[in-house]
C-alpha positions as CSV (number, residue, x, y, z in Angstrom):
1,M,32.1,6.7,6.0
2,S,32.2,5.5,9.6
3,A,29.2,6.0,11.9
4,G,30.3,9.1,13.6
5,A,32.5,10.6,10.8
6,E,31.7,14.0,9.6
7,S,31.1,14.8,6.0
8,Q,33.5,17.6,5.0
9,T,32.4,19.4,1.9
10,V,34.0,22.6,0.6
11,V,31.3,25.2,1.2
12,D,31.3,29.0,1.9
13,A,31.4,29.1,5.7
14,A,29.0,32.0,5.7
15,H,26.4,29.8,4.0
16,A,27.1,26.5,5.8
17,S,26.0,24.8,9.0
18,R,27.0,21.8,11.1
19,V,24.0,19.5,11.5
20,A,23.9,16.6,14.0
21,F,21.0,14.2,13.7
22,D,20.3,10.5,14.1
23,V,20.0,8.4,10.9
24,N,18.8,4.8,11.2
25,G,19.8,4.7,14.9
26,T,23.3,6.1,14.3
27,P,24.3,9.7,15.3
28,R,25.7,11.6,12.3
29,Q,27.2,15.0,11.8
30,V,27.6,16.9,8.6
31,I,28.7,20.3,7.5
32,L,26.4,21.4,4.7
33,D,25.5,24.3,2.5
34,N,22.4,25.7,4.1
35,R,20.4,25.0,0.9
36,T,21.1,21.2,0.9
37,T,18.0,19.1,1.2
38,L,17.7,16.0,3.4
39,L,17.5,13.8,0.3
40,D,20.8,15.2,-1.1
41,T,22.4,14.9,2.4
42,L,21.4,11.2,2.6
43,R,22.5,10.3,-0.9
44,E,25.5,12.5,-1.4
45,H,27.0,13.0,2.0
46,L,26.0,9.9,3.9
47,G,26.0,7.3,1.1
48,L,22.4,6.2,1.8
49,T,21.0,5.8,-1.7
50,G,17.7,4.1,-0.9
51,A,15.6,7.2,-1.0
52,K,15.3,8.2,-4.7
53,K,15.2,11.5,-6.4
54,G,12.2,11.3,-8.7
55,C,10.5,14.6,-9.3
56,D,12.5,16.7,-6.7
57,H,9.2,18.6,-6.1
58,G,7.5,16.5,-3.4
59,Q,5.0,15.0,-5.8
60,C,6.1,11.4,-6.5
61,G,7.0,10.1,-3.0
62,S,10.1,8.2,-4.1
63,C,12.2,10.2,-1.6
64,T,9.8,9.4,1.4
65,V,11.6,8.8,4.7
66,L,10.5,8.9,8.3
67,L,11.3,11.9,10.4
68,D,10.7,11.4,14.1
69,G,8.4,8.6,13.1
70,R,6.4,10.5,10.6
71,R,6.6,10.2,6.9
72,V,8.1,13.2,5.0
73,K,9.3,13.9,1.4
74,S,13.0,14.4,1.9
75,C,13.4,16.4,-1.2
76,L,11.4,19.2,0.4
77,L,13.2,19.5,3.7
78,L,16.4,21.5,4.3
79,A,18.8,19.4,6.3
80,V,19.8,22.4,8.5
81,T,16.3,22.1,10.1
82,L,17.0,18.6,11.3
83,D,19.5,19.2,14.1
84,G,18.7,16.8,16.9
85,R,16.0,14.9,15.0
86,S,15.8,11.3,14.0
87,V,15.6,10.0,10.4
88,V,14.8,6.5,9.3
89,T,15.4,5.5,5.7
90,V,14.5,2.3,3.9
91,E,18.0,1.1,4.9
92,G,16.9,1.3,8.5
93,L,13.7,-0.7,8.2
94,A,15.3,-4.1,8.3
95,D,16.8,-5.6,11.5
96,G,20.3,-6.3,10.3
97,E,20.0,-8.9,7.5
98,E,16.4,-9.8,8.5
99,L,13.8,-8.0,6.5
100,S,11.0,-6.2,8.3
101,P,7.5,-7.8,8.0
102,L,6.5,-5.0,5.6
103,Q,9.5,-5.6,3.4
104,A,8.8,-9.4,3.4
105,A,5.2,-8.7,2.5
106,F,6.3,-6.5,-0.4
107,I,8.3,-9.4,-1.8
108,A,5.6,-12.0,-1.1
109,Q,2.9,-9.9,-2.8
110,D,5.2,-8.8,-5.7
111,A,4.5,-5.2,-4.7
112,F,7.2,-3.8,-7.0
113,Q,8.3,-4.0,-10.5
114,C,11.1,-1.7,-11.5
115,G,11.7,-1.0,-7.8
116,Y,12.4,2.7,-8.1
117,C,9.5,3.8,-6.0
118,T,9.8,0.9,-3.5
119,P,11.9,2.6,-0.9
120,G,9.5,5.5,-0.7
121,Q,6.5,3.2,-0.7
122,L,8.0,1.1,2.1
123,C,8.7,4.2,4.3
124,S,5.3,5.6,3.6
125,A,3.6,2.3,4.4
126,R,5.5,2.0,7.6
127,G,4.5,5.6,8.6
128,M,0.9,5.0,7.5
129,L,0.6,1.8,9.6
130,D,1.9,3.7,12.6
131,E,-0.7,6.4,12.0
132,V,-3.5,3.8,11.9
133,E,-2.2,2.3,15.2
134,R,-2.5,5.8,16.7
135,G,-6.0,6.0,15.5
136,W,-5.5,8.9,13.1
137,P,-8.3,9.1,10.5
138,S,-7.8,9.8,6.8
139,A,-10.0,11.6,4.3
140,V,-12.0,8.4,3.7
141,T,-12.3,7.1,7.2
142,E,-16.0,6.4,7.7
143,D,-16.2,7.0,11.5
144,I,-13.5,9.4,12.7
145,T,-14.4,8.7,16.3
146,A,-13.6,5.0,16.0
147,A,-10.3,3.2,15.2
148,P,-9.7,3.3,11.5
149,D,-10.7,0.1,9.6
150,L,-7.9,-0.6,7.2
151,T,-9.9,-1.3,4.0
152,D,-8.4,-1.3,0.6
153,A,-9.9,2.2,0.0
154,E,-8.3,3.4,3.3
155,I,-4.9,2.0,2.3
156,R,-5.1,3.6,-1.2
157,E,-6.1,7.0,0.3
158,R,-3.3,6.9,2.8
159,M,-0.7,5.8,0.2
160,A,-1.9,8.4,-2.4
161,G,1.3,10.5,-2.1
162,N,3.5,7.7,-3.5
163,L,3.4,7.1,-7.2
164,C,4.3,3.9,-9.0
165,R,5.0,4.2,-12.7
166,C,4.7,0.4,-13.1
167,A,1.2,0.5,-11.6
168,A,1.8,-2.2,-8.9
169,Y,-0.8,-0.6,-6.7
170,P,-3.0,-3.7,-6.2
171,H,0.1,-5.5,-5.0
172,I,1.2,-2.7,-2.7
173,V,-2.3,-2.5,-1.1
174,A,-2.1,-6.3,-0.6
175,A,1.3,-6.1,1.0
176,V,0.2,-3.3,3.4
177,R,-3.0,-5.2,4.2
178,E,-1.0,-8.4,4.9
179,T,1.3,-6.5,7.2
180,A,-1.5,-4.7,9.0
181,A,-3.3,-8.1,9.6
182,A,-0.1,-9.5,11.2
183,R,0.4,-6.6,13.6
């Protein structure tokens, strides 16, 4: 589908809305059933299959994307609420063919095994690193008046909403730590 093309789906007009939002830097417009989630919009209407449908209840994190720079579980958001907003998916993290430093660190640290959770882990880690840069504390931040120290415990707490069935957690923490150190 071309960058500005609309997704035309047969829906009952009384229960449909036109939604215009930015996805990975590209303006998009879709006409959707009002009950369509952001995850289903990305996967089924825009062909962006990076975000995965895991639990479909917001518990596993495999569908995590960035909404206006903040991490969200896309399976829990109705797309009709996103008019005028900006979404970044795992497909939007790289700069063309060049991987982002975070993606490169995930590869270097072997921070994935089956890879199913990796897109959500990457988006969550990107959002988490931005939160740290803004000085936002977490539940384990020792001194909430100081800039957060990105210890392994701090990384694990901040990434707790993203599950990995393969248990690659030590490698994910190492990749996030490596990226944070290079920032």
